[in-house]
N, C-alpha and C positions, 0 to 999 in steps of 0.2 A: 900393338905392343902388349905383351903379357905382363900383368902386374901381380906382384906377390900379394896374397890375401891372408887375412887372419879370420878366425871364427869369433864372432861376437854374439852375445845372447841378450834377450829381453824376456818378458813374460810369455811371449808367443813361442819362443824357441831360438834356434841357431840361425845365423845368416852370415854370409861372407862379406867382409869389408876390406877395401884396400889398406894394406898395412901402413902406408905412409899418411893416412888420413886420421885425424883425431876424433872424428865422429864415430858413433856406435850404431847399434842395431836399429834403433827407432828412426834415426836419420836415414839410414840405408833403406829401410822399408818405405819411407816417404818418397825417396828418389825413385823407387820402383813403381809406386802407385800414383804419385801426384806430380809427375813432371809434365805439367800442362802449360803450354805456351812458353813464353820467354821471360815472364816477369819473375825476377828473383826477389826474395825477401829483402827489403831495404836494410842497408848497413846501420841506419839510425836505430832501427828496432833491435838489431843484434847488440849494438852498443848500449842501448837502454837496458836490455836484459843483463849485460855485463855489470852495469851499475847496480842492478838489483841483486845479482849473485854476490857481488863484493859487499854490498851493504848488509845482506842477509847473513853472510858468513861472519861478519864482524858482530852483528847483533846476536846471533846464535852463540858465538863464543862468549860475548859479554854476559849472556843470560845462562851460561853454564851448560849449553847444549852441544857445543862443538869444540873439539880439542884445539889447542893453539897451533899445532903443526898443520892440521887440515885447514884451519882458517887461513894461515899464511900462504899455503899453496893455492887455495881458491882465489885469494886476493891477488896474488902474483899473476895468475893466468888471466883473471878478469882485467887487470891492467894491460896485459899484452894484447887482449882483444881491443881494448879502448885505444891502444896505440896503433891499431891496424895490422899487427904482425900476423894474425891468424885468419885473415879475411877469406882465404881460399877454402877454409873448412866450414863455411856457412853457405851451402849450395842450394838450399831449398827454395822451391817455387811458392809463389803467393797462394796458388789455388790448392790448398791442402784442407785438412779438417778444419771446421769452422771455429774451433776453440784455439787453433794454432798450437796444439799440444806438441806437435813434432818440432816446431821452432824452439819452444822451451826446452825440449829434450835435446835438440841439436846443441844448444848452448851448454846444457848440463853435461852432455857427453864429451864435448870438446874440453871443457874445463876439467872434467874427471880424467880423461886420458892424458892430457898435457900435464896435469898434476902428478899422475902416476909416473910419467916419463921423467919429470923433474925429481921425483923421489927415488928413481932407479928401479921402478917396478916394471911389470909387464902390461902393456896397453891392452885393454879389453878385460883385464882381471877385476876391475872395479875396486881394487885395493892398492893403496890405503884410502883413496877418495872415491866414493860411490856416487854416480850421477843423481840417483834419487835420494838416497839416505843422507847424503852430506851436502851436495851442491844445491839440491832442491829442498833442503830441510826447512820446515815451517812455511812452505809455499805449495801452491798448486798452479798448474797452467791457467786455471780459471781466475786466479788473482794476479799472477805475475805477468801474463800477456796483456790484460787491460792496463796494468800499471805501466808496462813498457810502452804501450800506445800513448798513454797520457804524458809520460816523460818525454818521449821522442817528439810528440806534437808540440809540447810546450817549448822544448829546446829549439825546434825548427822555427817556430813563430818568433821567439825571443831573439835568437842569434842570427837567423837568416832573413826572415821575411820582414820584420819590423824595421831593421836598418835599411833594407832596400826600398821599402815604401816611403820611409822618411827621406831618403835621398831624392826620390822622385818628387815628393811634396816640396822639398827645398828648391829643386830646379824649377818647378812650376811657380813657386812663390817669387823666385828671382825674376822670371819673365813677367809676372804680374806687376812687379815694381818697375822693371825696366820699361815696360810698355804702357804704363798708366796714363801717359799723355797722348797716346795714339788713338784718334777717333776712327771708328768704323761703323758699319751698319750691323745692328743686331738682326737676328732672323728668327721667326717663329713659323712653324709649318713649312720650313725650308724656303720661305718667302721673306722679302725685305720687311723689316719692322721699323724700329726706331734706333737711333745711334746709341752705341755704348763705346767704351774704350776697349782696346785689345787687352789692356791690363785687367779690366773688370772681368772679361771673358776668362782669362787665365786664373784670376783669383778664385773663380768658381771651381776650376779643376783642382787648385791647391787645397781648397776647403774640402772637396770630396775626399782627397787623400787624408787630410787631417781627421775627418770623421771616420774613415776606415781604420786608421790607427787606433782611435778611441774604441771602436767596436772590437778590434782584435784584442786589445788590452782587457776589455770587459769580459770577453768570453773565456779568457785564460783563468779567471777566478775559479770556475767550476772544474777546470782541468787540473787544478792543484790538489784536488781531493782524490787520494790514491786508494785503490782496492786492496793493496797488499796487507796481509793479516786476515783476510776473509777466507783464505784457502779454497776449498772445493765449492761450497755453496753460499759463503758469506758468514757462516757461523764461527769461523776461526778454529775449526777442529785441527788438532795436532800442532797448534802454536803455543809457545810458552807465554805466560802472563807478561804483558808489557812489550811483546814483540813488535806489534804494529807501530807503536809510538817510537820505539828505538830504531827500527829499520828505516822508517820514513824520515826521521831526523837526520840519519846518515845520508840518505838520498838527497835531501835538501842541502846538506853541507857540501856534498860532492858536486852538485849541479849549480848551486848558488840561486836556486829558485825556491819560493816559499811553499813547498809541498807540505800537506798535512794528511794524517790518516782520514779517510772518508768516515764521517760520523755514522753512516749506515752503509755497510758493505753490500747488502742485498740490492740497494739502489744502483751502485756503481758496477755490479757484476751482472745483474739481470738486464740492465739497460745501459745505454751509453749516450744519453741525451746531451751530455756536455760536448761530446765529439760531434754529434749531429749539429749542434749549435755552432761549433767551430766551422763545420762544412758550410753552413749558411753564411757565416761572416766571410769566408774565403770566396764564396760565390758572389757576394755583394761587392767585394773588392774587384773581382773579375768583371762584374757588370760596369763598375766605375771605369776600369781601365779600357774596356771595350768602347764606352762612350767617348772617352778622351781620344783614343786612337782613331776612332771613326771621324770625330770632328776634325782632327789634324789632317786626315786624308782628304776631307772635303775642302778644308781651308787652303790646302796646297794644290788642289786639283787644277789641271790645265797643262802647262802653264799659260798657254795663249788662249785656249778656248774654255777656260774654267774660272773659278774664283781667283786663284793664285794670289791669295793674301799673305800666305807664308811660303818662304822658299826653303824646301827641305834639303838636308845634306845629301850629297851624292855618294851613297855608300857602295853602290855597285851598278854596272850597266843594267838598264831596265828592260832590254829586249835583245833577243838573238837575231832580230831582223831589222829593227829600227834604230839606227845609230843615234847616239846622243840622248836617248830616252832615259829619264830617271823616274823610278817608282817609289812610292812611300812604303818601302819594304819593312821597316821596323814597325810602324803601326799595323801593317798587315800581320806580321808575326805575332804581335801582342794580341791582336783580335782573335787569332787562332788559339792562342793559349787560353784566352778568356772563354772561348767556346768549349775547349777541352775541360777546363776546370768546372764549368757548369754541368757537363755530363758526368764528371767524376763525383760531384756533389749529389747528383740524382741517385747514383749508386750508393753513396754513403747514407742518404736518407732512407733508401729502401732497406739497406742492411741494418740500419738502426731500428727498424721495425721487427727484426728477427730475434728479439729477446724472448726466448721460450722458457718460462718459469725462472730458474736461477742462473741462466746462462744465455748470452747472445752467441749465435753460432755463425756469424759472418765477420769475426774479428779480423782475419787477415786482410779482407777487402777494405775495411774501415781504416786500419792502420796504414796499409800501403797507399791507399788513395789520398788520405790527408797529407802524408809526407810528399807524395807526388805533386799535389796541389800547391803546397808551400814552396817546393822547389821551383816549379814552373812560374809561379807568380813572383818569386824573388828574382829569378833570372830575367823575367820580362820587365819588371820594374827597373832593374839596373840598366837593362838594354835601352829602354825607352828614354830614361834620363840621360844616360851617357852618350848614346850613339845618335839620338834624335833631338831631344830638347835642347841640349847644349849647342847644337849646330844650326838652329833655326835663325833665319833672318826675315825681316818684314818687307813686303813689297808695298811701300807707302803710296806709291803712285796709284795702284789699284784701289787701295783703301780710300784715298782721297776722292778718287773718281766716283766710287760708290756712294760716298756721303753726299757729293755734289748733285748726284742724280736723284737722291731719295726725297720723296714728298713728305718728310717728317713734319714740315710746317703745318700741314693740315691737321695732323694729330694734335699738335700743340694748340691749334685754334678751336678744338672741340668745345672747351668751356665757354668760348666767346660767341661762336657762330652756330654751334650745334653740329651733331654728327652728320645729318643728312646733307647739309650744304658743304661741309668739309669733304664728304665723300664725292660729291659732284665736282668740286674743284680738283680733287686728286685725279679723277677719271678724265676730266678734260685736259689736264696738264699732260697726263700719260698719252692720251689719244693724239694731241696736237704736237707733242714734243716741246712745248713751251715751258719755261721755268715756272714752277709752282707759284712763286711770289708774284709773278705778273698776272696769272689767272686769278689769284686770291685778291689782288688789288682791285680788279674789275668786278669780282662777284661778291666780295665780303662786306664792302662798305668801310673797311678799315684803311687807314692811311698807310702809305708806303713806309713811313718812318716807324709806325707801330709794328708793321709786319717784319721789318728788318730786325727790330729788337727781339721779337719772338723767335725768328729764324736763327739768330746768333745764339740765343740762350739755349736752344735745343740741338744745336749742331756744332 
């Protein structure tokens, strides 16, 4: 299908753009040169840039730099972006220039051309709203893109991830309370150890999630320090006095988050250690979720030839050939998410090392990966809590049988008869198949009554 084209221009020269698209020359060039893979810039980054453009227009107007008419147009279009009305006009791929200049210009150009349309002008004319002179006023890609990364990451953690992890923690805590009286065998090295309650086991999982929530809240502190106002290299060239404080206050008001101007712009533009730390916290959460998911798979394995201490919900048929088979599909899914997040964090850490002098040149990777990690972990947390944890039942028969066969008595006798004799008693009981208490009565010199007291106390 032939599309009508218009001629758009940038500092390089002329280029054709589909006339029904709001983007301009720099966006079009990026599509020509950087359409690598299928990863499109996350909408969260675009929305964060819209918040920045809206806040910057208001700040620039307040500081006497931008006319009221232009300010109103920029704010109106930024709001349209935030409402999702212009989503099709942000087509750029993640794998672009390392400063993500073209993403910044994509947003600038869309706001410019949509503003021109609203004002009754000609798209591509850059009048009355110019993408660089007006939409990008008092900014550079080098401070607006890092700021967008920090805003979008903070919003994703605050509004998506933390609620999901809190939901999972609550479901784990409910099971810990519900199962606090159910005794089972604890295991170390995958071998029988001493009894614990199923509630104690799940209280450990709930505590892991509580600790992860605290870590995520802690790493957010540094993410609140925004680069905006540093412009090209951190000096703030081309910004009016008071711009950083004014624009960040507006961003904070719009988002409801306590953003502040970074006290040192060279720190937050040349490096992104705060985001590397976020990646580490997300990886730690992934590790916790992997451990919990793997334990659940093991506790439910069988059901006849395994532990089968937990009965997992039947979410789907488990085999195309074995009728009636049920698999731990949700824990498996969560484990794969955890592995993916670990890999994404490795890329973030490597990208975090690419701060060359006053600019990091792997910003698109860091921004996209962190948002991907937050989304994956939020979805997986909700899935594990809603579709697995809520449906678990306990196989008390298997739990009781395991406790009855366990030679915990000999561990409890260590202080009275010594490790060596206790070990001999355990081995003989296992070898002969006799109850531990019978062998202990013969070998330890302790009375049956005393042994029964100890056995009852520890099981």
